[in-house]
N, C-alpha and C positions, 0 to 999 in steps of 0.2 A: 504495499499499501504505500503510493507519496502521495504529498502534498499537492493540490490543485489548483489551479490560478482561478479564483472568480471573480470576474469580471462584472459588475452592474451599473445600466446606465446611469450616468449623473454622479455615480461614487466612484472612490479611490479602489484599484484591485488589491487582493490579499490573499493568500493563500490558506487552504485550509485542509481537514485532514477526513476525509469522507470515513462516517461510518466510527470513527472513532467516540465511545462514549454513549453509542445507541442512540445518537441524539440527545440526551442528556447534557454530555459535558461536551464543549466545543475546542478543541483544538486549533488556534489560529496562527498564522505569521505573517506579518506585513513585509512588503518589497520597499524600493526606496521609489516607487512612481506616486505621482498624482498630488505630491504637497505642494508647498507653496517654498522651499527652503532653496537659497541660490547658491551658485558655484559648484563647491566640492560639497556642500550637503545636500545637493541638490538628489530628490524634491523634497522626499517624504522623511526628513530626519527627526525623529523623537526623542532625542538624548538632547537636555540642557547642560550637560558638561562639556559640550563638545566644541563649544566656542561658536557655534551658530547664533542668530540672534533670537534670543527669549521669544519674542512676539511672534517667529515663524514657529519656531517648536511649538507654542500653544494653539497657533492656528492647525498646525499639521495635526496634534492630539485630537481636537475636536473635530478634524475629518473622519480621523480613524474611529472617533466614538460614534458616529453616526453612520460609517459603513458599515460598520458592526453590531448597530442597534443597542449600542451599549450606553448609558446616562455617563455623562464625564466623569462624574464622582465615585463612579462603582470601580473606578482603576485602582488597584493596589501596587504601587511602585515602590521598592526599595532603594537604599543605596547600596550598590553590589561594592564588594571588597575583593572579589576573587579568594572566599573562601567555602567555609561548610557551614555556616551557621543557619539554620532554620526557624523560621518565625511561625507558629502557630496561631492562628486567627479562629476563637473560639465564640464573638461576640461582635455585633455591631461596635459596640464601645473600644473593643480591640481592633476592631477594622479602621475603625479613627485614629487611636491613639498610635497603633503603631506602621501606621504610613511613615516612608521614610529613613526607616532605621535603617540599621547597616546588619546586611543581610544578604545571602545568596539563595536562597529558597522559602517556599512560603508554603504551606497545608492548612486549608479549612474546609469545615463542612457547610460553610454558610452558601445560599444560593445567589446568585445574581452579583458575586463578585468577582471582579475578571485581575485573576493572578496574572502579574506583568511579568518579563525579565526585557532587559534591553541588550541587544546584541551586537555584533559586526565580527565575524567569525569565529566567536565562542559558539557554544553549544544549548540549547534548550531542552530540558528532559521535563517531559509533560508525565504525570501519573495520575490516575483516575480508579477507585475502587468501587464498582458498579454495587456490590452489595451493600456496602455502609456509605456511599454516595458522598466519599469524601475526594477532593483535588488537590494535587502538589506540583508546582513549578519548580525548576533548579536551574541557575546559572552555570553551566558547565564549562570554563576555560580549561587549560590542562593541570591549573593548579587546582579547580575543582573535581575534575575527573580522578586524577590520582589520591585526592583527598576523599574521593568514594561518597562526594555531596548525594546523588542519587539515593545511594543508601541511607543514607541519614534521613531522609524524606521518607523512605517506607518504615525507619525505627520510629520516626516520629506518629508517621499514620497510626501504628500499631500501639504504640504506647498510648496517644490520645484518646483514639477510637477503636482501636481493637482490631485494624485493618488486616490482612494476611496477603502477603506479596503474592502470592499463587493467585490471589482473585484480583488482581490488578492487572489494567491495560498500561501500557507505557509506549511513549512516541519520541524519538529524538529529530532535532527540529535540522533544517538545512544549517551546515556550516562549513569552515575550511575542510577539505578532502585532503584526504592522504597522498592525492597529487600537488597538491599545493603547500600542504603542512611542514616545510622544512624546520628542524628544531637543533639547537644546540646542546651542549653536555649537560646542561642543567635539568632540562626537561628528559633526556636520553637518560638519567641517572636517576630521576625521579620514577619513569614510567617503569623501569626495570626493579625498583624497590617495591612499587606499588600491586605489580604483575610480576613476582619472581618465575614463577613456570608458566607464564605465557607472551612474555614480553616481545619475543622473537617474531610473534603473530602482530604485534603494532607498530612495530619501528620496522621500516623499510629502508637498507640502505641501496643508495641511487647506485649505479654502474660506474660511474666516475668517481667513486670513493669519497669517504670521509663526510659525506652528508645525509642525515636520518631524516624520514620521515614518517609523522606519526600519523596513526587512525584514532582519531578521537572518538567517530563513532562505532568503532568496535570496543574501544574503551568501555565506553558508557554502556554499552550493550552485556559486556561481560561483567560490569558492577551490579547492574540490575537483575544479570541471571544467580550471581553469585549469593545476591541478594533474596533470591526465591520467586523472580519474577519467572515466567516462563517464557522461553524463548521464542513460540510461535504467538505469544502477546506483547510481543516488541516490535513497532514499526520504525524501521530506520528512514530517513529522508535520502537519496541518493544524489541532492544536489549539492554543491560544493557553491560557497558566498565567493572565492576568489575568482573562480573559473567563471561566473554569471553574474559578474560586477554590472552589466545593463540591468538586472534586476535586482543587486542585493548592494549594501553595503560592504566593503571589506576594509578593516584596519590593516590588514595584512597588504591588500593589493595597492590601496592609498599610499602605504607608507605612514600611516598612523593618522591622516588630517580625515575625516571621515563622519557621516552619520551614523544613526541606528535606528536598527529595527527592532520591532517590540513583536517578543511570544506572550501570547494570550491563552490563558484557560478560563474556559467558567462554566460553569455546573449552574443552567437553566433553573428555572422556579416552573412547574408544571402550570 
């Protein structure tokens, strides 16, 4: 199953994952298309921290809300720090109080709360337990991946709500592919330590020698499987954000100055 581009007349395009969550949980991913930002942020930049004009980012976020049929104030965005902290949102009071917290993942049972991760090469991990109707989303760059942030989400889902990993559906967003993710000694060493028996399947050495390429999607899939998610319940996007810069922002592809897409997971009220 792959993310599909949805285009509606008069609204900006976005990607969605058909059949994920059985129509109750919606896994969405924005592109760089259809916004008002200019230059290297053209055009649907959703990150205030990028150097773009704040008014443009605000306008872009309103466009996304309109396209996804979500109220502006129902997006829950954190201050991402490339870590493994998971926020649990158990009430409307916590929804209001915890917005903007330092974290890289979120869990909630609340309906009509759009858990949102910003990314431009890093991967978003979507989780949904249809039995207990709990959702979670995580920001997984290489640091979050080797720290097993997706497994931390599953642990919190289990601790707070009694979720079982074998009941969960998971999806991995578009991200930098192994075709383009050249890494240095620090990532090479971290991946070997995090996946001591499987690292050779995650780090490919190119024929010219001396350069390693990391498969972040496969690594996150292994994290999920090790935590108990069934392999057949993990959906992996094959879209590379570096190769597809006509569709996506890419931090790596643009040498560090670019916008951000949003990965959004929301559980709809019936």
